[in-house]
N, C-alpha and C positions, 0 to 999 in steps of 0.2 A: 887810646880815647878812652873818655872815665863812663857805668856806666850811668844816667841818668837815675833813675829808676831808681841806684843808691845815693842819691846823693843831696841830704838831706836842705841844700839851702833855695834846690829845685823843687823842692816836693810843695816846699815853707812857698816860694814865687808864686808858685801855682794856688795854690791855696789863697794868696795873699791876692790874686791875679779873680781868682769866683766874683769874692767876699767888694772887691770895687763896683763891677759887674753892676752885682745885686746892691749899692752905693750908692749906685746911681741908676737905676732904672726909674726913677722918682722924681730926677734931675727932668725942666720943661724938657716940651719940644722944642721948642728952638734952641733952648743949646745942644740937641742932636749935632749936628756940624759944628762945634765950638769947644768950650769944656769937654761939655761926655765924651767925647771922642777924643778930645789929645788927652783925659785923664786914662781912657781905656785903653790908648796904643802905647802910653809911658808907663803899665800899670801891664799889658802883656809883652812889651820889651823887655822888662827885666829876667825875664824865664825862658826867650828864650833868647835872650846874648850870651845865658851861661849854658840853656842847653847851645846853643853857637858852637862856644870854645869848650864842651863837654869832645865836642862831634872834632876837632883841632890836632893834627899834632905833636905837639908839645902845650908843657907847662909853659913856655912863654906867650903859645897864641891863646892857650887858653885866659890864664890871667889877662887878656888884652881884652876880649871882651869879657871875665869881669868888672871890667873898670868900667865899659862899655854898661853896663849890666847898676853898676852900680850909680854911675851919671845917672839911667835912667828912673830911678826911685827917688834921686834926691829930687827931678824934675818930679816925681810921684807926687813925695811929698808937699813940694807947694803945690803941685793946681787943687788935691786938696784944703790944704790951706785958706786956700782962695775963694774955694766953692762955698768952704764954714764964713769967712766973707764977706758973702754975699750972701749969703744966711742960704742954698743951695742942701747943703749938710748942713743936722747939728750936729753938736757935743759928742753925746753918744757914740754917733754913727762914725766921728772922725777919727775923736780918741784910739778907741782902738783897732785903725784902719795903719792909724798915727808909729805906734804900738812895733805892731808888725814889722811893721817899716826896716824900724830903727838893727830891729832883733838880724832882720837880713838883711844890711846895712852891717852887723856886728860881724856875720859870717860871712860875707862877708871876706872884710878886709882878714878874717884870720887865715880862710881861706887860698886868697893870696900866698897870702906869709906864708902858708904849706907851702905851697907849689912854690914858690917863689925859692926854698931852701932841701927842696927836691934836687934845683936843677944844678 
């Protein structure tokens, strides 16, 4: 098992989720059960899957959940771009979020490799 508070990737994913919630707070009410909800669920899924993997008994299981977290990050990336194209989110809000997502994706890939090498 891993200590979540010491995992930089988990902390960054938590921070990203908070920023995503702030960025979607101004979305129209009619999107509350649509894109807003989907974006927020994707964002929450990233640190949630990292934490679930950290609590598992083996690196193999952890890697599996890191893969799920990575998939959620790509889903989030896509939904944010769609939001921008629908003029729900401006470029000034979108670009820093995409940069954070890309950084988390790179960290995730490196972390998976590190765990694989430990097996």
